[in-house]
ChimeraX commands (.cxc) that place a marker at each C-alpha (Angstrom):
marker #1 position -5.62,-21.12,-12.08 radius 0.5
marker #1 position -5.69,-17.73,-10.28 radius 0.5
marker #1 position -8.89,-16.72,-8.27 radius 0.5
marker #1 position -9.22,-13.60,-10.25 radius 0.5
marker #1 position -9.48,-15.70,-13.50 radius 0.5
marker #1 position -12.74,-17.41,-12.35 radius 0.5
marker #1 position -14.18,-15.58,-9.27 radius 0.5
marker #1 position -17.74,-17.12,-9.69 radius 0.5
marker #1 position -16.54,-20.77,-9.62 radius 0.5
marker #1 position -13.75,-21.26,-7.31 radius 0.5
marker #1 position -11.35,-23.94,-8.59 radius 0.5
marker #1 position -10.58,-27.02,-6.56 radius 0.5
marker #1 position -7.08,-25.62,-5.97 radius 0.5
marker #1 position -5.97,-22.05,-6.75 radius 0.5
marker #1 position -2.41,-20.54,-6.88 radius 0.5
marker #1 position -1.42,-17.64,-4.67 radius 0.5
marker #1 position -0.75,-14.46,-6.74 radius 0.5
marker #1 position 2.56,-14.35,-4.82 radius 0.5
marker #1 position 3.92,-16.73,-7.39 radius 0.5
marker #1 position 2.30,-15.21,-10.40 radius 0.5
marker #1 position 4.63,-15.11,-13.37 radius 0.5
marker #1 position 5.43,-11.61,-14.48 radius 0.5
marker #1 position 3.97,-12.34,-18.02 radius 0.5
marker #1 position 0.53,-13.10,-16.36 radius 0.5
marker #1 position 0.44,-9.91,-14.04 radius 0.5
marker #1 position -2.26,-7.54,-14.76 radius 0.5
marker #1 position -0.54,-4.56,-13.08 radius 0.5
marker #1 position 3.09,-3.32,-13.64 radius 0.5
marker #1 position 4.68,-0.59,-11.52 radius 0.5
marker #1 position 7.90,1.41,-12.03 radius 0.5
marker #1 position 9.45,2.53,-8.78 radius 0.5
marker #1 position 10.75,6.09,-9.29 radius 0.5
marker #1 position 12.15,6.85,-5.87 radius 0.5
marker #1 position 12.61,5.47,-2.34 radius 0.5
marker #1 position 13.37,7.47,0.70 radius 0.5
marker #1 position 12.82,7.59,4.45 radius 0.5
marker #1 position 11.29,10.42,6.39 radius 0.5
marker #1 position 9.64,11.15,9.73 radius 0.5
marker #1 position 5.91,10.05,9.52 radius 0.5
marker #1 position 4.66,13.52,10.63 radius 0.5
marker #1 position 6.42,15.06,7.49 radius 0.5
marker #1 position 3.38,13.79,5.44 radius 0.5
marker #1 position 1.78,16.65,3.51 radius 0.5
marker #1 position -1.99,17.23,2.70 radius 0.5
marker #1 position -1.27,15.97,-0.94 radius 0.5
marker #1 position 0.52,12.90,0.33 radius 0.5
marker #1 position -2.53,12.14,2.73 radius 0.5
marker #1 position -4.83,12.52,-0.38 radius 0.5
marker #1 position -2.59,10.23,-2.42 radius 0.5
marker #1 position -2.97,7.66,0.34 radius 0.5
marker #1 position -6.71,7.82,-0.20 radius 0.5
marker #1 position -7.76,9.81,2.81 radius 0.5
marker #1 position -9.34,13.40,2.92 radius 0.5
marker #1 position -6.56,15.12,4.93 radius 0.5
marker #1 position -3.71,14.79,7.44 radius 0.5
marker #1 position -6.12,14.37,10.35 radius 0.5
marker #1 position -7.82,11.45,8.57 radius 0.5
marker #1 position -4.49,9.85,7.75 radius 0.5
marker #1 position -3.37,10.34,11.45 radius 0.5
marker #1 position -6.48,8.46,12.67 radius 0.5
marker #1 position -6.10,5.64,9.87 radius 0.5
marker #1 position -2.27,5.27,10.85 radius 0.5
marker #1 position -3.03,4.89,14.63 radius 0.5
marker #1 position -5.97,2.44,13.84 radius 0.5
marker #1 position -3.47,0.23,11.88 radius 0.5
marker #1 position -0.28,0.63,13.83 radius 0.5
marker #1 position -1.25,1.88,17.22 radius 0.5
marker #1 position -1.46,-1.70,18.88 radius 0.5
marker #1 position 2.20,-2.24,17.72 radius 0.5
marker #1 position 3.43,0.98,19.63 radius 0.5
marker #1 position 4.06,2.90,16.33 radius 0.5
marker #1 position 1.46,5.63,17.08 radius 0.5
marker #1 position 1.56,8.99,15.20 radius 0.5
marker #1 position 2.79,10.79,18.34 radius 0.5
marker #1 position 6.10,8.88,18.28 radius 0.5
marker #1 position 6.75,10.08,14.76 radius 0.5
marker #1 position 8.59,6.96,13.48 radius 0.5
marker #1 position 10.65,7.01,10.41 radius 0.5
marker #1 position 8.80,5.54,7.38 radius 0.5
marker #1 position 9.65,4.45,3.88 radius 0.5
marker #1 position 8.20,6.56,1.04 radius 0.5
marker #1 position 8.01,4.79,-2.27 radius 0.5
marker #1 position 7.01,6.97,-5.35 radius 0.5
marker #1 position 5.96,4.75,-8.30 radius 0.5
marker #1 position 4.18,5.15,-11.61 radius 0.5
marker #1 position 1.83,2.62,-13.15 radius 0.5
marker #1 position 3.09,1.25,-16.44 radius 0.5
marker #1 position 0.05,-0.78,-17.30 radius 0.5
marker link #1:1,2 radius 0.2
marker link #1:2,3 radius 0.2
marker link #1:3,4 radius 0.2
marker link #1:4,5 radius 0.2
marker link #1:5,6 radius 0.2
marker link #1:6,7 radius 0.2
marker link #1:7,8 radius 0.2
marker link #1:8,9 radius 0.2
marker link #1:9,10 radius 0.2
marker link #1:10,11 radius 0.2
marker link #1:11,12 radius 0.2
marker link #1:12,13 radius 0.2
marker link #1:13,14 radius 0.2
marker link #1:14,15 radius 0.2
marker link #1:15,16 radius 0.2
marker link #1:16,17 radius 0.2
marker link #1:17,18 radius 0.2
marker link #1:18,19 radius 0.2
marker link #1:19,20 radius 0.2
marker link #1:20,21 radius 0.2
marker link #1:21,22 radius 0.2
marker link #1:22,23 radius 0.2
marker link #1:23,24 radius 0.2
marker link #1:24,25 radius 0.2
marker link #1:25,26 radius 0.2
marker link #1:26,27 radius 0.2
marker link #1:27,28 radius 0.2
marker link #1:28,29 radius 0.2
marker link #1:29,30 radius 0.2
marker link #1:30,31 radius 0.2
marker link #1:31,32 radius 0.2
marker link #1:32,33 radius 0.2
marker link #1:33,34 radius 0.2
marker link #1:34,35 radius 0.2
marker link #1:35,36 radius 0.2
marker link #1:36,37 radius 0.2
marker link #1:37,38 radius 0.2
marker link #1:38,39 radius 0.2
marker link #1:39,40 radius 0.2
marker link #1:40,41 radius 0.2
marker link #1:41,42 radius 0.2
marker link #1:42,43 radius 0.2
marker link #1:43,44 radius 0.2
marker link #1:44,45 radius 0.2
marker link #1:45,46 radius 0.2
marker link #1:46,47 radius 0.2
marker link #1:47,48 radius 0.2
marker link #1:48,49 radius 0.2
marker link #1:49,50 radius 0.2
marker link #1:50,51 radius 0.2
marker link #1:51,52 radius 0.2
marker link #1:52,53 radius 0.2
marker link #1:53,54 radius 0.2
marker link #1:54,55 radius 0.2
marker link #1:55,56 radius 0.2
marker link #1:56,57 radius 0.2
marker link #1:57,58 radius 0.2
marker link #1:58,59 radius 0.2
marker link #1:59,60 radius 0.2
marker link #1:60,61 radius 0.2
marker link #1:61,62 radius 0.2
marker link #1:62,63 radius 0.2
marker link #1:63,64 radius 0.2
marker link #1:64,65 radius 0.2
marker link #1:65,66 radius 0.2
marker link #1:66,67 radius 0.2
marker link #1:67,68 radius 0.2
marker link #1:68,69 radius 0.2
marker link #1:69,70 radius 0.2
marker link #1:70,71 radius 0.2
marker link #1:71,72 radius 0.2
marker link #1:72,73 radius 0.2
marker link #1:73,74 radius 0.2
marker link #1:74,75 radius 0.2
marker link #1:75,76 radius 0.2
marker link #1:76,77 radius 0.2
marker link #1:77,78 radius 0.2
marker link #1:78,79 radius 0.2
marker link #1:79,80 radius 0.2
marker link #1:80,81 radius 0.2
marker link #1:81,82 radius 0.2
marker link #1:82,83 radius 0.2
marker link #1:83,84 radius 0.2
marker link #1:84,85 radius 0.2
marker link #1:85,86 radius 0.2
marker link #1:86,87 radius 0.2
marker link #1:87,88 radius 0.2
view
């Protein structure tokens, strides 16, 4: 049993979605492209696609998540860019 199947009544033991069989998945993604680019090449549209208002908000979010590990915006690290489409 997976937690999402019965969120109101937690089972005695639930399985991690990491091991969910494909036939039971609720979401299927098709990866269209994978590339690397410098972080600061992110566009306004890319920032909005990431769920923030603009590049400044994305910069602040990036630093809040990755700053303690030394990967701040100012160092302009290379990042993986994955483009995908939701199949279902």
